[in-house]
N, C-alpha and C positions, 0 to 999 in steps of 0.2 A: 622628272627631269631626265628621262631616258633619251630625249631628243639630243642629237649631236650639236654641241656648241663649240664655238671657236673664239679665240681672241680676235677682236675686231681689228681691221687694218687701221682704224682710227686710234687704236690704243698705243700710246707712247709712254716711255718710262724715264725716270730719273733715279739714279742709285747713289746711295751714300752709306758707307759702312755696311751694316746688316739690314738696311731698310730700303724699300723701293716705293716710289710714288708712281702710280698709274694715272694717266690723264687722257681724256678724250679730246683729240685735236679738233673735233668739230663742235662740241658743246662746251668744252672747257672744264667739265666736271672731273674731279680727281679723288683719289683715295690713297692712303698710305698704309702699306703692309710690311710685314717682315720678309726678308730674303727667302726664308724657308717657305712661306706661303706662296711667294712668287714662283718658286720651283714647282710647287704642287699645282698651281693654276696652269702651268705650262704642259701638264699632262693632257690637257684638252687637245692640244695640237698633235698629240701622239695617238689620238683616236679614242681616248677614254671619255665616258660620259660623266656629267656632274654627279650623278647618282653613284657611279662606280668609284669616283674619287672620294666622295664623302664616306662611302661604306668602308673604305680602306683605312679610315682613321682609327687610331688606337683605342679610343674610348668615346663614350657618348658626348662628353663635353666638347671634344675636338670636332666630332661630327656636327654638333649643333653650331659651333663657330664657323665651320666651313660652309654649311648651308646658308647662314646669314651673310657670309662674305660673298658667296656666289650671287645671292639675291641683290646685294649692293652693286656688284659688277654688272649684273643684267640691267638694273635700274639706270646705271650710268652709261649703258651701251658699250661697255668695255669688253664684254663678252656677248656674243650674238649667236643666233641659230645659223646652221649651215646655209640656209636659203636667204638669210638676211644680208649677206656680205657681197652679193653679186654686183650691186651698183654703188658700193661705197666709194670707189675711187673715181667715179664718173663726175665730170663737170656738172654742176647743178644750175648755175646761173650765168647770164651774160648781161652786162650793162651796155646798152647800145646808145651811143651818143649821136643824136640826129643832127646837131648843129653846134657851132661855137657862138652863135649869135644869142643875144638876150635883149629884152625890152626894158630891163632895169640895169642900174649901175651900182649894185651893192658894194659897199666899200671893203667888204671882207672876202669877195669872190675868189675862191681858190683857183679857178681856171682863168681868171681875168677875161671873162667873156667879152666878145666884140659887140659893136653896135649893129643896128638893123641894116645899115647900108652895105655891110660886107656880104659877099655872095657865098652861098653854101658850096663846099668843095665837091660834094657828091650829088648827083641828080636823083630824081625819084626812081628812075630805072635802076640805078646802081644800088639804091637802098632796097629795092625789091630783090635784087640779086643777093644782097647780104642776108635778107630775111629768108630767102629760099634756101640758103646754105645753113643758117643756124637752126632752122626748124627741122633739119634732117637729124639733129642731135636730140636725144631724149632729155631736154632741159626741164627743170622744175619751174623756173621763172625767168622771164626776160624783163629787164628794167629799162625803161625809156627815159633818157636824160639829155642834158645839154651842157652849156647854155640853157636856154629855155626852149624845149622841144616844140612847144606850140606856136612859135613864131614862124615856122616853116609854112609856106602857103599850101604845100602838098601834105601837111601833117595828117589830115584825116584820111587821105588816100593811102598813105603809108601804113597807118594804123589799121585800116580796113584790111589791107593785104596781110598784115601780121595776124590779126584776129582770125581771118579765114584759113590760115595755114598753121596755127599753133593752138594746141589744146591746153597748154599749161597756163600758169598765172602770168598776167602782164601787169606791171606796176609802172606808174607815171611819177617821175620826180619833176616837180613844177613849182614855180613861184605863185601859182594860183590866180594870177591877175587876168588871165585871158579866158577863164571859164565863164560862160554866159548862158542865157536862156536858149540861145540858138544852137549851141553845141553840146550842152550838158547831157542830153539823152544819148547821143552818139558816144560820148565819153564813157557813160555808164555801161554801154554795151561793149566797148573795146577793152576797158580796164577793170581789173579786180581790186587794185589798191591804188590809193592816191597819197603820195608823200609830199606835203606842202611845206615849204620853208617860210617861216615868218619872223624868226629872230627877235621876238619881243612879245610883250603881254598886253600892250595897248598901243594906241596910235603914236604916242610920243617915243616909246622905246623902239618900236618897229621903224619909224620914220628916220631915226638916227642912222640906221644901217641900210634900209631899203628904199627910203624916199617917202614923201608925203602921200597919203591916200592909199598906200598899199595895204595897210592893216584892214581897212573897211572892205576893200576888194576881196581880200582873202576870206574874211568872215562871210561875206555874201556868197562867195564860191562854195564854201562849206555848206551853207544852207541850201544852195541850189543842188548840190550833189546829194544831200539827204532827201530832198523832195523827189529826186530822180531815182531813189531807191537804194542809194549807197549807204550802208550802215557806218556809224561812227567807228566801229571796230576796224573798218577798212580805210579809214582816213587818219593819217598821222600828221601832226604838226611838229616841225623841228625848230629848235632854237640853239644856235651856237653860243656858248657862254663867252661873253666879252664884257669889257668894262661898261658898256652901254646898258647892259641888262642884268648884271650879276646880282644886283639887290632885288631882283624880281623873280627869282626861281620859284618861290611859293605862289606868286601871282600867275606864273605860267602853268603851274600845277592846277590851280583853280580854273584857269581859262579852259584847259582841256577837259576838266571835270564838267564844267558848264556846257561845253560843246559836245561832250560825250565822244571826244576824239582821243587818239593815242598820242602820248607825248614822246618825243625823242630829243634828248639833250646831248649836244656834241661839244667837243673841245675845240677851241679856236686854233686854227692852223695857219701861221703867218706865211702863206705862200700865195702866188698869184697876186691879185690886187691887195690882198691882206698884208703882203710884205710892205707895201708903201704906206699902210695905215697902222702899222704894228704899235706905234707909240700911243695911238688913240684907242686901240682896241684891246691890247694885251693887259691882263690883270695879274696881280700877285695873289696867289691863293693863300687864304688865311685858315683854311680848313685843317683840322687835326684829326687823326684817325687812331682809334684804340687798336691794340693788337688783336686781331680776330682769333676766335677760339677754334676755327676750322680752316682748312686749306682754302685759299682763294681760287678763283677760276683761272685755269691755265690759258695760254695764248691760243686763240682760235682764228687768227687771220687767214682768210680763205684765198687771198690774192694769188693767182697763178695755179691754184690747186683746185678749189671748188668753184671759182669764179674767174672770169676774164672780162676785160673791157674792150669793146670795138669803138675806136675813136671816130670823130666826124670825118676823117680822111680814109677810114678803112683799116688803119693800123691797129694791131692787137697788142694790148698791154695787160699786166697783171691786175690792175685796178685803176680807178679814176685818178688816184693821187700819184701813182707811179707811172705816169705817162711820159717818162723820160726815154730818150733814144736808146740808152744803154739797156733798157728792159723791153725794147720793141721785139716782138716775136714774129713779125711778118705782117703782111697786108692780106686781109681776107679776100679781097677781090682778085688776088693773084694765086689763091689756093684752089686747085681743081678738086681734090678729094678731101672735103671737109671732115668726113667721118674718120678717115685715117689720121688727119691732122689732130682731131680732138679725141676721138674714142681710142685710138691707138697711141695717143699722147706723143705724136711726132713733134708737137710744139715744144715739148720738154727737151728736145735736142737743139733748140735754137740758142743763139748767143744770149738773147734777152733772158731766157729762162735760166741759163747757166749763171748769168750775173745776178738774177733774183735769188738763187740758192745761196749766194755768197752773203746775203743779208738775212737769211733765215737763221735764227739763233742755234738751231740744232745742227747746222752745217758750218756756221761762221767759225773761222780759225781761232778767234779769241773766246768763243762762247760754247762751242760744241761739247766741251767736257765739264762745263759748269753745272753744279748740282741744283741751280735754281733758274736755269735758262728758260724754262717753260712759263715762268711767272714774271719775267722782267719786261717783256714787250707784248703789247696787244695789237700793234699796228706796224707792219713792216716799213711803212713810210716814215714813221717816227724813228725807227732804227736807222733808216737811211739818213735822215736829217742829223741824227746824233753823230754818225760816222763822219759826215761831211763837215760838221762843226768843229771837229778836233777835240771834242770834250768826252770822248768815249770812256777813257780810263777813269775820269772823275765820276761819270755817271755809273759806271760799273761798280766802283768801290762803294758808292752810296747805296745802290740796289742790293748788293750782297749783304751789306749791314742791315738794311731794312727787311730783307727777306729771310734772314737766318732763322727766324722763329718757325719757319715751315718745317724744319727738321727737328726743332726742339719740342714742339707741342705733341701731346699724345694723340695717336691716331684713333 
């Protein structure tokens, strides 16, 4: 361990009395230590190696403890080697919204997608321009989404341009109904991952939300993708938990097991079209949870930090759900130097980002000094909704009571 190690820029802390919780803001993994240990760990940033710090311990027992502690910190990427921190603050992914149109009318649609008669706001050439800009950045993944992105007549042209100019991963978020024998080979060449929404476990449960016949089309699309060489590990099926399917969670597990696909279960968010159908779709949770014996995962929302969304009109937002004007960070078509805007983080000087910081628990005026703020919120859009509802104080009191065990359990 003579290699130089440093505290990761992803390492965040909460402190209470003589204890400190360290958590990784990217992975959510955390560890609780004494304030004295925290002081010792900070010697890393003064140039000492892990071996030197451990060797300075008073006795063998303390040395053994510190060695184990540093191993845990390394496992959780709270401490990293000097070369490993170069790209930690870099934007990792962009969600590119190709269109607001969709061929389905799902009753829970969070974006309230429009019908096929609406015209796309941006031309193919403008989409090419956007792609030319975002591929200048060293992104890990670009997610193509909508609406339903495949409804664009120039969809394949746009994807060909993206694939020819981007070496990272490209993921498609789709309802899966437009995948067919004619286009599946091209799709398998353009995309690394397919995220297909199904919201049910059979024809009946799916049709209640997405319409009749959608379930069979999705299953057929999955089979076509597999025949085209896409592994089930790279196909995920998502289901939003709603009153229409809540009794079928286990059946959804079995469906993914049978198809050898990855399952994604999401919480229902009553926004967009879902707001109009909230009485039909919202459910009261009857689940009960035992107090865990270890720390839960901390908040890892990457909106505005590790990821951005470029909407179907070119506007830049923190994420797909926070596409509100108050969080607008500009329009990519009007940005000449995209590298300075992203890599030099000029976007963080925008009014939209300044407003975003106001709903980040670590900066929020009512939350910044709270000893459990890293564990209250997992999605900034949820935080936003709670603030707008006027029920923040009620929620805060409940969460503080619920999370007090974090500081009570032994580390």
